[in-house]
C-alpha positions in Angstrom: -14.5 -0.8 -31.8 -15.9 -1.3 -35.3 -13.0 1.7 -36.6 -10.8 -0.9 -35.4 -12.5 -3.9 -36.9 -13.6 -5.5 -33.6 -17.1 -7.3 -33.7 -17.0 -8.6 -30.2 -14.7 -7.7 -26.5 -14.4 -7.7 -23.0 -14.5 -4.6 -21.0 -13.1 -2.9 -17.9 -13.9 -0.2 -16.3 -13.2 2.3 -12.9 -15.6 4.2 -11.1 -17.5 6.5 -14.1 -16.7 3.6 -16.2 -19.0 1.4 -14.4 -22.6 3.5 -15.4 -20.3 3.4 -18.6 -20.8 0.0 -19.4 -23.8 -0.5 -18.4 -25.1 1.9 -20.9 -22.8 0.2 -23.1 -24.3 -3.3 -22.4 -27.5 -1.8 -22.9 -26.7 0.0 -26.2 -24.1 -3.4 -27.8 -25.5 -6.4 -26.0 -24.4 -9.3 -28.2 -21.1 -7.0 -28.9 -19.8 -7.4 -24.8 -19.1 -10.6 -23.9 -18.2 -9.9 -21.0 -17.2 -6.9 -18.1 -15.3 -6.4 -15.4 -16.7 -2.9 -13.4 -14.3 -1.6 -10.6 -15.4 0.2 -7.6 -18.3 1.5 -9.6 -20.0 4.4 -8.8 -23.7 4.9 -8.5 -26.1 7.5 -6.9 -27.0 7.8 -2.9 -30.6 9.1 -1.9 -28.9 10.6 1.1 -26.0 12.5 -0.7 -28.3 13.2 -4.2 -26.1 16.3 -5.4 -22.5 14.2 -5.1 -21.4 13.4 -8.1 -22.8 16.8 -10.2 -21.1 18.9 -7.4 -18.3 17.1 -7.2 -17.6 17.2 -11.1 -18.7 20.7 -11.6 -16.0 21.5 -8.8 -13.3 19.8 -9.8 -13.7 18.0 -13.1 -15.7 21.0 -15.3 -13.5 23.9 -14.4 -9.9 21.7 -15.3 -11.7 20.3 -18.5 -12.9 23.3 -19.5 -9.6 25.0 -19.1 -7.6 22.4 -21.3 -10.6 23.1 -23.5 -11.3 26.4 -24.1 -14.1 25.7 -26.6 -16.3 24.7 -24.3 -17.9 26.6 -21.6 -19.0 26.0 -17.7 -22.6 26.4 -19.0 -22.1 23.1 -21.4 -20.4 21.6 -18.4 -23.2 22.1 -16.3 -25.6 20.8 -19.3 -23.6 17.6 -19.8 -23.1 16.9 -15.9 -27.2 17.8 -15.3 -28.3 15.1 -18.1 -25.9 12.7 -16.3 -26.5 13.2 -13.0 -29.7 15.4 -12.5 -32.0 14.3 -15.1 -33.3 10.3 -13.6 -30.9 10.3 -11.0 -30.8 6.4 -9.4 -29.4 3.0 -8.5 -26.4 2.8 -11.2 -27.4 6.4 -13.4 -27.4 5.0 -16.7 -29.6 1.8 -16.8 -32.9 0.8 -14.8 -32.5 -2.3 -12.2 -35.4 -3.8 -14.9 -32.3 -3.4 -17.8 -29.5 -5.0 -15.0 -32.2 -7.4 -14.2 -32.1 -8.5 -18.2 -28.7 -8.2 -18.4 -27.2 -11.5 -20.1 -23.8 -10.6 -19.9 -21.5 -11.5 -17.3 -20.3 -9.2 -15.1 -17.7 -9.0 -12.3 -18.4 -6.5 -9.6 -15.5 -5.5 -7.3 -17.3 -3.1 -4.8 -16.1 -0.4 -3.2 -17.2 1.9 -0.2 -16.7 5.5 -0.5 -19.6 8.3 -1.5 -18.7 8.1 -5.5 -18.9 4.2 -5.1 -21.9 3.5 -2.8 -21.1 -0.6 -1.3 -24.9 -0.9 -1.6 -25.4 -0.1 -5.2 -22.8 -2.6 -6.3 -24.1 -5.1 -4.5 -27.8 -4.6 -5.6 -26.4 -4.7 -9.2 -25.2 -7.8 -8.5 -27.4 -9.2 -6.9 -29.7 -8.2 -10.1 -27.6 -9.1 -12.5 -28.6 -12.8 -13.7 -24.8 -13.9 -14.8 -22.8 -11.6 -12.1 -20.1 -12.5 -10.0 -18.7 -10.4 -7.1 -15.0 -9.8 -5.9 -13.7 -10.1 -2.0 -14.9 -6.8 -0.3 -12.6 -4.5 0.6 -10.3 -5.9 -2.1 -7.6 -2.8 -2.0 -7.0 -3.1 1.7 -5.0 -4.4 3.0 -2.7 -4.2 -0.3 -1.9 -7.5 0.0 -5.7 -8.3 -1.0 -4.9 -6.8 -4.5 -3.0 -9.5 -6.2 -6.2 -11.2 -5.4 -8.4 -8.9 -6.9 -6.2 -9.4 -9.8 -6.2 -13.4 -10.3 -9.9 -13.0 -9.7 -10.3 -10.5 -13.3 -7.9 -12.5 -15.0 -9.5 -15.9 -14.2 -12.9 -14.3 -14.9 -12.1 -12.6 -18.7 -10.4 -16.1 -18.9 -13.3 -18.0 -18.4 -15.2 -15.5 -20.5 -13.1 -15.9 -23.5 -14.9 -17.2 -26.7 -13.6 -20.1 -27.8 -11.5 -19.4 -31.3 -13.0 -21.1 -34.3 
């Protein structure tokens, strides 16, 4: 954002975007004014290697094919650091961080193996300025416009006042 001259901004992410947003909130807490985490991925104790295994089998080989300068050993090192070195909760930050996070967040939970409902709801309960969408928000499809309207309202409510 620095190279674009943007000091403060809002952010929205789906899937792995959820953990990445939590990390962004940790690294730049004064810059992100609001965040939307849609179907955030998280760690499941009953499937502890799910994200690593899925990415090693799917994302990794495809990425290496498109980027021959990258090896599967490098992919393994990256995914190990991301998913295996300290696996817990939202992957990128601790529960203590989420409890202390003062940035408003809207969470749209999902409930598939890679997007555990339990993790999304725990984050929503811990974060002091969290809101949650209805669940399920994607099914039936007629609910999606309601979720979009909630996202727009949330972001509009947290937009800074022009000075």
